[in-house]
N, C-alpha and C positions, 0 to 999 in steps of 0.2 A: 856560319858557319857555310861550308860549305857539301856537295853528296855528289859521291860517286854516281855519274846516272850512265851505263850501260847502253850506247845506240849499234847493236845487233841486228836488227830488224833495218837500218839505214843501210849498213853497210850488204847485207845479203839482197834487198833491193836494188840498190846501185850495179849489181852483179848481175842481174836477172832472177834470183834467187826467191823463190815466193813460200818454201814452205821450209818448216824447218826439219824434217824427211830428207827434205832433197840436199840442206844442208850437211844433214850427218851422211851423207850417201858419199857428198863430196870430200867433205873432211876422213872420210874413209883409203875414198881412191888417192885422196892427196897422200894423207902422210900415215896410213896405214894403224891411224888408230881409232880406237872404237869411245866412242865417247856417248852416255845415258844419256836418254829421250828429255827424261823429266830432267836432268844436267841443264841442257841446252832449250829446254823451253824455261827453266828458270834464270837464265841467263838472258836467254828472248824477254821477256815480260818483266825483265829490270826488277825480279823478287827477293835474288840475293839476299838478306841481310848478314850475310855475312861477309867476309871477304869474299871473292871471287878466287879458286885457286888459277897461279898466275901459270902453268902448265896449261890450264884448260884455254884458258886467252891462246898462249903461246900455239897450240892447236888448232886454234879457230883461223888466228892472225896468219897460217903460214897455209891454211887449204883456200884462203880467201885470196892469200898474196898482200894482203894487209900490210904496206909500210909504214904506215904511221899512227902509235897507239890514240891520235885524237879520232881518228873513222872509228873510234870503235869504245872509247871512254870521253863521254865530256865533265867537264865539272860545273855544276849550279848552285847558285845560291841557293841555303837552305828556302829564302824567302819565296821562289821564283816556284819553286817544285812546291811547295806549298799552296798557295796559287793556282798552277796547274793542277791538283790535286780537285781543289773545291770546282772545275769549272767540268 
């Protein structure tokens, strides 16, 4: 079984964005959209157990100029995820 792993932290770091607050400002500036800080936090921390709202990912991808979802979402084997969580 595979698990969806959102890698927003890596996408932000590769663009020199260090905080979620900074990301929220960039999202607002580049897209005109306002995301809730709690929403970004859940995505950033990969906490969302429900499907992540596609619109939120589109907004973030637009703001960060992400051209490939490989930069934002990875599929991991659940065995690999379980072993990483134990460490």
